C-alpha positions as a Markdown table, in Angstrom:
| # | Residue | x | y | z |
|---|---|---|---|---|
| 1 | Met | 64.0 | 106.2 | 5.1 |
| 2 | Glu | 66.8 | 106.3 | 7.4 |
| 3 | Tyr | 65.0 | 108.6 | 10.0 |
| 4 | Leu | 62.4 | 106.0 | 11.1 |
| 5 | Asn | 65.2 | 103.1 | 11.5 |
| 6 | Lys | 67.7 | 105.3 | 12.9 |
| 7 | Val | 65.2 | 106.6 | 15.2 |
| 8 | Leu | 62.3 | 104.0 | 16.1 |
| 9 | Gly | 64.4 | 101.0 | 14.3 |
| 10 | Ile | 61.5 | 100.9 | 11.8 |
| 11 | Glu | 62.8 | 99.2 | 8.4 |
| 12 | Val | 61.1 | 100.5 | 5.2 |
| 13 | Thr | 61.9 | 99.1 | 2.2 |
| 14 | Tyr | 60.3 | 100.2 | -1.2 |
| 15 | Glu | 57.7 | 98.5 | -3.7 |
| 16 | Asn | 57.9 | 100.1 | -7.7 |
| 17 | Val | 54.0 | 100.4 | -7.8 |
| 18 | Glu | 52.0 | 101.3 | -10.4 |
| 19 | Phe | 48.9 | 104.1 | -9.0 |
| 20 | Thr | 46.3 | 103.8 | -11.7 |
| 21 | His | 42.8 | 105.0 | -11.4 |
| 22 | Leu | 43.8 | 108.5 | -9.7 |
| 23 | Pro | 42.3 | 111.6 | -10.5 |
| 24 | Asn | 44.4 | 114.4 | -12.4 |
| 25 | Phe | 43.8 | 116.3 | -9.5 |
| 26 | Ile | 46.1 | 113.9 | -7.4 |
| 27 | Val | 48.9 | 112.8 | -9.5 |
| 28 | Thr | 49.2 | 116.3 | -10.5 |
| 29 | Arg | 49.8 | 117.5 | -6.7 |
| 30 | Tyr | 51.5 | 114.4 | -5.5 |
| 31 | Arg | 54.3 | 112.1 | -5.6 |
| 32 | Leu | 52.8 | 108.5 | -4.1 |
| 33 | Gln | 55.3 | 105.7 | -3.4 |
| 34 | Met | 54.6 | 101.9 | -1.9 |
| 35 | Ala | 56.4 | 101.5 | 0.9 |
| 36 | Ser | 56.3 | 98.7 | 3.7 |
| 37 | Met | 56.8 | 100.1 | 7.0 |
| 38 | Asn | 58.6 | 96.9 | 10.0 |
| 39 | Gly | 56.3 | 94.3 | 7.1 |
| 40 | Lys | 52.9 | 97.1 | 7.5 |
| 41 | Lys | 52.1 | 98.1 | 3.7 |
| 42 | Val | 51.6 | 102.2 | 3.5 |
| 43 | Ile | 51.7 | 104.9 | 0.9 |
| 44 | Phe | 54.2 | 107.9 | 1.5 |
| 45 | Leu | 52.4 | 110.3 | 0.0 |
| 46 | Tyr | 54.9 | 113.4 | -1.0 |
| 47 | Pro | 53.3 | 117.0 | -2.3 |
| 48 | Lys | 55.0 | 118.4 | -5.2 |
| 49 | Thr | 54.1 | 122.0 | -3.9 |
| 50 | Glu | 53.1 | 123.8 | -1.5 |
| 51 | Leu | 50.9 | 121.8 | 1.0 |
| 52 | Glu | 47.2 | 122.1 | 0.4 |
| 53 | Pro | 44.2 | 123.4 | 2.8 |
| 54 | Ile | 43.4 | 121.3 | 5.4 |
| 55 | Glu | 40.5 | 120.5 | 4.4 |
| 56 | Val | 41.4 | 119.9 | 0.7 |
| 57 | Leu | 44.4 | 117.6 | 2.3 |
| 58 | Lys | 41.5 | 115.5 | 3.9 |
| 59 | Lys | 39.7 | 114.9 | 0.6 |
| 60 | His | 42.5 | 114.1 | -1.7 |
| 61 | Ile | 44.0 | 111.5 | 1.5 |
| 62 | Ala | 40.7 | 109.6 | 2.0 |
| 63 | Arg | 40.2 | 109.5 | -2.2 |
| 64 | Ile | 43.6 | 107.7 | -2.6 |
| 65 | Gln | 42.9 | 105.7 | 0.7 |
| 66 | Lys | 39.8 | 104.5 | -1.3 |
| 67 | Asn | 41.3 | 103.2 | -4.0 |
| 68 | Glu | 44.3 | 101.7 | -1.8 |
| 69 | Asn | 42.7 | 100.7 | 1.3 |
| 70 | Met | 45.9 | 101.2 | 3.1 |
| 71 | Pro | 47.6 | 104.2 | 5.3 |
| 72 | Val | 48.5 | 106.9 | 3.7 |
| 73 | Val | 51.4 | 109.0 | 5.5 |
| 74 | Leu | 52.5 | 112.8 | 4.5 |
| 75 | Val | 56.2 | 113.1 | 4.0 |
| 76 | Leu | 57.2 | 117.0 | 4.2 |
| 77 | Lys | 60.3 | 118.6 | 4.2 |
| 78 | Glu | 59.3 | 121.1 | 6.4 |
| 79 | Ile | 56.7 | 122.0 | 9.0 |
| 80 | Ile | 55.0 | 124.7 | 11.0 |
| 81 | Ser | 53.4 | 125.0 | 14.0 |
| 82 | Arg | 49.9 | 125.8 | 12.9 |
| 83 | Gln | 50.2 | 122.7 | 10.3 |
| 84 | Lys | 51.4 | 120.6 | 12.6 |
| 85 | Glu | 48.2 | 120.9 | 15.1 |
| 86 | Tyr | 45.7 | 120.7 | 12.1 |
| 87 | Leu | 47.0 | 117.6 | 10.9 |
| 88 | Ile | 47.4 | 115.9 | 14.7 |
| 89 | Arg | 43.9 | 117.4 | 14.6 |
| 90 | Glu | 42.7 | 115.8 | 11.4 |
| 91 | Arg | 44.8 | 112.1 | 12.6 |
| 92 | Ile | 46.8 | 112.4 | 9.5 |
| 93 | Pro | 49.5 | 110.3 | 9.6 |
| 94 | Phe | 53.4 | 112.6 | 8.5 |
| 95 | Ile | 57.4 | 112.3 | 8.4 |
| 96 | Val | 59.1 | 115.5 | 8.8 |
| 97 | Glu | 62.6 | 114.4 | 8.3 |
| 98 | Gly | 64.9 | 114.7 | 11.3 |
| 99 | Arg | 62.0 | 117.0 | 13.3 |
| 100 | Gln | 59.0 | 115.0 | 13.2 |
| 101 | Ile | 56.6 | 111.7 | 13.4 |
| 102 | Tyr | 53.2 | 110.9 | 13.9 |
| 103 | Leu | 51.6 | 108.1 | 13.0 |
| 104 | Pro | 48.6 | 107.1 | 14.6 |
| 105 | Phe | 48.1 | 103.6 | 13.0 |
| 106 | Met | 50.9 | 102.9 | 14.7 |
| 107 | Ala | 50.9 | 104.5 | 18.0 |
| 108 | Leu | 53.6 | 106.6 | 17.3 |
| 109 | Tyr | 54.1 | 110.6 | 18.1 |
| 110 | Leu | 57.9 | 112.4 | 18.2 |
| 111 | Gln | 58.6 | 115.7 | 18.0 |
| 112 | Gln | 61.6 | 117.4 | 18.1 |
| 113 | Arg | 61.3 | 121.0 | 16.4 |
| 114 | Cys | 59.3 | 122.8 | 14.1 |
| 115 | Asn | 60.3 | 124.5 | 11.3 |
| 116 | Ala | 59.9 | 128.6 | 12.0 |
| 117 | Glu | 57.5 | 128.7 | 14.4 |
| 118 | Arg | 54.3 | 131.3 | 13.5 |
| 119 | Lys | 51.2 | 132.3 | 15.5 |
| 120 | Pro | 48.2 | 131.3 | 14.0 |
| 121 | His | 46.3 | 134.4 | 12.0 |
| 122 | Lys | 42.5 | 135.3 | 12.7 |
| 123 | Lys | 40.4 | 134.5 | 9.8 |
| 124 | Leu | 40.1 | 137.7 | 8.0 |
| 125 | Leu | 37.2 | 140.5 | 8.5 |
| 126 | Pro | 34.2 | 140.5 | 5.4 |
| 127 | Ser | 36.1 | 143.3 | 4.1 |
| 128 | Ala | 39.5 | 142.0 | 4.4 |
| 129 | Gln | 38.5 | 138.6 | 2.7 |
| 130 | Met | 37.2 | 141.2 | -0.6 |
| 131 | Leu | 40.0 | 143.5 | -0.2 |
| 132 | Leu | 42.5 | 140.4 | -1.1 |
| 133 | Leu | 40.5 | 138.7 | -3.3 |
| 134 | His | 40.0 | 141.9 | -5.8 |
| 135 | Phe | 44.2 | 142.3 | -5.4 |
| 136 | Ile | 44.2 | 138.7 | -6.6 |
| 137 | Tyr | 41.6 | 139.4 | -9.6 |
| 138 | Gly | 44.2 | 142.0 | -10.4 |
| 139 | Gly | 46.8 | 139.8 | -10.9 |
| 140 | Ala | 48.5 | 141.0 | -7.3 |
| 141 | Lys | 49.2 | 143.8 | -9.0 |
| 142 | Glu | 50.2 | 147.2 | -7.2 |
| 143 | Met | 47.3 | 148.7 | -6.2 |
| 144 | Ser | 45.9 | 151.8 | -3.8 |
| 145 | Thr | 43.6 | 151.2 | -1.4 |
| 146 | Ser | 41.9 | 154.2 | -2.2 |
| 147 | Gln | 41.0 | 152.8 | -5.6 |
| 148 | Ala | 40.1 | 149.3 | -4.4 |
| 149 | Ala | 37.8 | 151.5 | -1.6 |
| 150 | Lys | 36.4 | 152.8 | -4.5 |
| 151 | Asp | 36.1 | 149.6 | -6.5 |
| 152 | Leu | 34.5 | 147.8 | -3.8 |
| 153 | Lys | 32.3 | 150.9 | -2.3 |
| 154 | Leu | 34.0 | 150.5 | 0.7 |
| 155 | Thr | 34.2 | 153.2 | 3.2 |
| 156 | Pro | 37.4 | 154.8 | 4.2 |
| 157 | Thr | 37.3 | 153.2 | 7.8 |
| 158 | Ser | 36.8 | 149.8 | 6.4 |
| 159 | Ile | 39.1 | 150.2 | 3.9 |
| 160 | Ser | 41.9 | 151.0 | 7.1 |
| 161 | Arg | 40.9 | 147.9 | 8.8 |
| 162 | Ala | 40.7 | 145.6 | 5.8 |
| 163 | Ser | 44.3 | 146.8 | 4.9 |
| 164 | Lys | 45.6 | 146.4 | 8.0 |
| 165 | Gln | 44.6 | 143.0 | 9.2 |
| 166 | Leu | 45.8 | 141.4 | 5.9 |
| 167 | Glu | 49.3 | 143.5 | 6.0 |
| 168 | Glu | 49.4 | 141.8 | 9.7 |
| 169 | Thr | 49.0 | 138.1 | 8.1 |
| 170 | Gly | 52.2 | 138.8 | 6.2 |
| 171 | Met | 49.9 | 137.7 | 2.4 |
| 172 | Val | 50.6 | 141.4 | 1.5 |
| 173 | His | 52.7 | 144.7 | 2.5 |
| 174 | Ile | 51.6 | 148.3 | 2.5 |
| 175 | Lys | 54.2 | 151.0 | 0.9 |
| 176 | Lys | 53.5 | 154.5 | 0.9 |
| 177 | Val | 53.9 | 157.0 | -2.2 |
| 178 | Gly | 53.2 | 160.2 | -1.3 |
| 179 | Val | 49.6 | 160.3 | 0.5 |
| 180 | Gln | 48.4 | 156.9 | -1.1 |
| 181 | Arg | 48.7 | 153.7 | 0.8 |
| 182 | Ile | 49.5 | 151.1 | -1.9 |
| 183 | Leu | 48.9 | 147.2 | -1.7 |
| 184 | Cys | 51.9 | 144.6 | -3.1 |
| 185 | Ser | 52.7 | 141.2 | -3.0 |
| 186 | Glu | 56.5 | 139.2 | -4.5 |
| 187 | Asp | 53.5 | 136.0 | -5.1 |
| 188 | Ser | 51.7 | 135.8 | -8.2 |
| 189 | Ala | 48.0 | 136.2 | -7.2 |
| 190 | Lys | 47.6 | 131.9 | -7.7 |
| 191 | Met | 49.9 | 131.7 | -5.2 |
| 192 | Leu | 48.7 | 133.7 | -2.9 |
| 193 | Phe | 45.1 | 132.3 | -2.9 |
| 194 | Lys | 46.9 | 128.8 | -2.0 |
| 195 | Lys | 49.0 | 130.9 | 1.0 |
| 196 | Ala | 45.6 | 132.1 | 2.6 |
| 197 | Gly | 44.0 | 129.5 | 2.4 |
| 198 | Asp | 43.6 | 129.1 | 5.8 |
| 199 | Ile | 42.4 | 132.2 | 7.1 |
| 200 | Leu | 39.8 | 132.5 | 4.2 |
| 201 | Gln | 36.8 | 132.0 | 5.5 |
| 202 | Asn | 33.7 | 130.3 | 3.3 |
| 203 | Pro | 31.3 | 133.1 | 2.5 |
| 204 | Val | 28.1 | 131.7 | 2.7 |
| 205 | Lys | 27.2 | 132.2 | 6.1 |
| 206 | Arg | 23.3 | 130.7 | 5.9 |
| 207 | Thr | 20.9 | 128.5 | 3.6 |
| 208 | Ile | 17.3 | 129.2 | 3.5 |
| 209 | Tyr | 14.9 | 128.1 | 0.5 |
| 210 | Ile | 12.6 | 130.6 | -1.1 |
| 211 | Pro | 9.6 | 130.1 | -3.8 |
| 212 | Lys | 11.1 | 130.5 | -7.3 |
| 213 | Glu | 8.8 | 133.0 | -8.2 |
| 214 | Leu | 10.0 | 135.9 | -5.6 |
| 215 | Val | 13.9 | 135.4 | -7.5 |
| 216 | Lys | 14.8 | 139.0 | -8.7 |
| 217 | Thr | 17.3 | 140.0 | -11.1 |
| 218 | Glu | 19.8 | 141.4 | -8.8 |
| 219 | Leu | 20.5 | 138.2 | -7.3 |
| 220 | Leu | 23.5 | 136.4 | -8.5 |
| 221 | Glu | 24.0 | 132.1 | -9.6 |
| 222 | Ser | 25.5 | 130.9 | -6.8 |
| 223 | Gly | 26.2 | 127.3 | -5.5 |
| 224 | Tyr | 26.3 | 124.4 | -8.5 |
| 225 | Ser | 24.5 | 126.6 | -10.9 |
| 226 | Ala | 27.6 | 129.1 | -10.7 |
| 227 | Leu | 29.8 | 126.0 | -11.3 |
| 228 | Ala | 27.8 | 124.7 | -14.2 |
| 229 | Glu | 28.3 | 128.2 | -16.1 |
| 230 | Tyr | 32.0 | 128.5 | -15.2 |
| 231 | Thr | 32.2 | 124.8 | -16.8 |
| 232 | Met | 31.3 | 121.4 | -18.1 |
| 233 | Leu | 29.8 | 119.8 | -14.7 |
| 234 | Asn | 25.3 | 119.5 | -15.5 |
| 235 | Ser | 23.1 | 122.3 | -13.8 |
| 236 | Pro | 21.3 | 121.3 | -10.7 |
| 237 | Asn | 18.0 | 120.5 | -10.5 |
| 238 | Ile | 17.7 | 123.4 | -8.0 |
| 239 | Lys | 18.9 | 126.5 | -8.6 |
| 240 | Tyr | 21.2 | 128.6 | -6.2 |
| 241 | Tyr | 21.4 | 132.2 | -6.1 |
| 242 | Ala | 24.0 | 134.7 | -3.5 |
| 243 | Thr | 22.8 | 138.0 | -2.0 |
| 244 | Glu | 23.9 | 139.2 | 1.4 |
| 245 | Arg | 20.7 | 139.9 | 3.6 |
| 246 | Ile | 17.8 | 138.0 | 3.4 |
| 247 | Ser | 15.3 | 139.6 | 6.0 |
| 248 | Gln | 13.0 | 140.2 | 3.0 |
| 249 | Trp | 12.0 | 137.0 | 3.1 |
| 250 | Lys | 11.4 | 136.4 | 6.6 |
| 251 | Asp | 7.8 | 134.9 | 6.5 |
| 252 | Ile | 8.4 | 132.6 | 3.5 |
| 253 | Met | 11.2 | 131.0 | 3.5 |
| 254 | Thr | 12.5 | 127.5 | 4.8 |
| 255 | Asn | 15.4 | 126.5 | 6.9 |
| 256 | Ser | 15.1 | 123.7 | 4.5 |
| 257 | Leu | 14.1 | 122.1 | 1.2 |
| 258 | Gln | 10.2 | 121.9 | 1.3 |
| 259 | Asp | 9.6 | 121.1 | -2.8 |
| 260 | Ser | 12.6 | 121.0 | -5.2 |
| 261 | Thr | 10.0 | 122.2 | -7.9 |
| 262 | Glu | 8.6 | 125.4 | -6.7 |
| 263 | Gln | 11.7 | 126.5 | -4.5 |
| 264 | Val | 14.9 | 127.9 | -5.2 |
| 265 | Val | 18.1 | 127.7 | -3.2 |
| 266 | Val | 19.1 | 131.4 | -1.2 |
| 267 | Glu | 22.8 | 131.6 | 0.1 |
| 268 | Met | 23.3 | 134.8 | 2.4 |
| 269 | Trp | 27.1 | 135.9 | 1.9 |
| 270 | Arg | 29.4 | 137.4 | 4.6 |
| 271 | Tyr | 29.5 | 140.3 | 1.9 |
| 272 | Asn | 28.2 | 141.5 | -1.0 |
| 273 | Pro | 28.6 | 138.8 | -3.6 |
| 274 | Gln | 27.7 | 141.6 | -6.4 |
| 275 | Lys | 30.8 | 143.5 | -5.5 |
| 276 | Leu | 33.2 | 141.0 | -6.6 |
| 277 | Ser | 31.3 | 139.6 | -9.6 |
| 278 | Thr | 31.7 | 140.9 | -13.6 |
| 279 | Arg | 28.3 | 139.6 | -14.1 |
| 280 | Asn | 25.4 | 137.4 | -13.4 |
| 281 | Ile | 26.9 | 134.5 | -11.2 |
| 282 | Val | 29.4 | 134.7 | -8.4 |
| 283 | Asp | 32.9 | 135.5 | -8.5 |
| 284 | Glu | 35.0 | 132.2 | -9.2 |
| 285 | Leu | 37.3 | 132.6 | -5.8 |
| 286 | Ser | 34.3 | 133.2 | -4.0 |
| 287 | Leu | 32.7 | 130.0 | -5.3 |
| 288 | Ala | 35.5 | 127.7 | -5.1 |
| 289 | Leu | 36.0 | 129.0 | -1.1 |
| 290 | Ala | 32.1 | 128.2 | -0.7 |
| 291 | Leu | 32.4 | 124.8 | -2.6 |
| 292 | Lys | 35.8 | 123.6 | -0.8 |
| 293 | Lys | 34.5 | 121.6 | 1.9 |
| 294 | Asp | 32.2 | 119.5 | -1.0 |
| 295 | Val | 32.8 | 116.1 | -1.2 |
| 296 | Asp | 32.3 | 115.3 | -4.9 |
| 297 | Glu | 35.1 | 114.7 | -6.7 |
| 298 | Arg | 32.9 | 115.9 | -9.9 |
| 299 | Val | 32.9 | 119.0 | -8.4 |
| 300 | Glu | 36.6 | 119.1 | -7.1 |
| 301 | Glu | 37.6 | 118.5 | -10.6 |
| 302 | Ala | 35.1 | 121.0 | -11.9 |
| 303 | Val | 36.2 | 123.7 | -9.4 |
| 304 | Glu | 40.0 | 122.9 | -10.5 |
| 305 | Glu | 39.0 | 123.3 | -14.2 |
| 306 | Met | 38.0 | 127.0 | -12.9 |
| 307 | Leu | 40.8 | 128.0 | -10.9 |
| 308 | Asn | 43.0 | 126.8 | -13.7 |
| 309 | Glu | 41.1 | 128.9 | -16.4 |
| 310 | Leu | 40.9 | 131.9 | -14.2 |
| 311 | Trp | 44.6 | 131.6 | -13.1 |
| 312 | Arg | 44.9 | 131.8 | -17.3 |
| 313 | Lys | 43.1 | 135.0 | -17.7 |
| 314 | Ile | 44.9 | 136.8 | -14.7 |
| 315 | Asp | 47.8 | 135.6 | -15.9 |
| 316 | Gly | 47.4 | 137.2 | -20.0 |
| 317 | Tyr | 46.3 | 140.2 | -17.9 |
| 318 | Arg | 49.8 | 140.7 | -16.2 |
| 319 | Asn | 51.4 | 140.2 | -19.6 |
């Protein structure tokens, strides 16, 4: 790391160390290197692919620190201003060769320049999020907005606003064929979902608890219940469900669990979960977003298993 020595006089030496006992979701995403900075031991973390969303990255770094008990420094080839702001806000050390040094554990911050500056995007409208997820489920292949509106039961006004917002994010572009507006993307479904990580919202707006006998067939299983259906994760002791409205239970619902043998969890979603689901459980992508901040390692591994199976299925559709 000549950059550190040249700019700050910090001598960096490396050690060949085998990092054992790290879960697969860490070793497949990063290369780890033990190093010393003026005698202080650190781990340099090199992402093998694009940088994960900040909440996921925080969990991964925390997992490494739990194992190794030393600072972890993210080493990047490039960074945009939004990523830099997120990393500094969360006090995640990082180095961008020739451009940025942020090492809060050594009270160091040096900024020269960012790569391409981009304006931060606001969170997607619920209708825009549904549209993007529906587009991803279709393999990110060309899709007319009129067909998407029909599939999702959206009004012409809603689909127009949703597609316009997606186009403004740069995630997709729209071409006109006659009177048709066609959603297009050069990215794969998996890459598109990853790129949209910072603007996709947790679909769960509120969580309540109701007596289990009030559960109707139109409620979809959600949360850990749904994850157990998609993966080998054990079913939770209490069932989880998702719905768009909870007003029908206003007189009997509670905001905290009162009796685990008599109540179930009901999540109020920002959009109708049935519109993206093809079975009696919520869709995989929305479920992954709902569980993104879960700190349980078993849950994270199960979500990764679920998504990997989904990408294999979608890739099969594309062929």
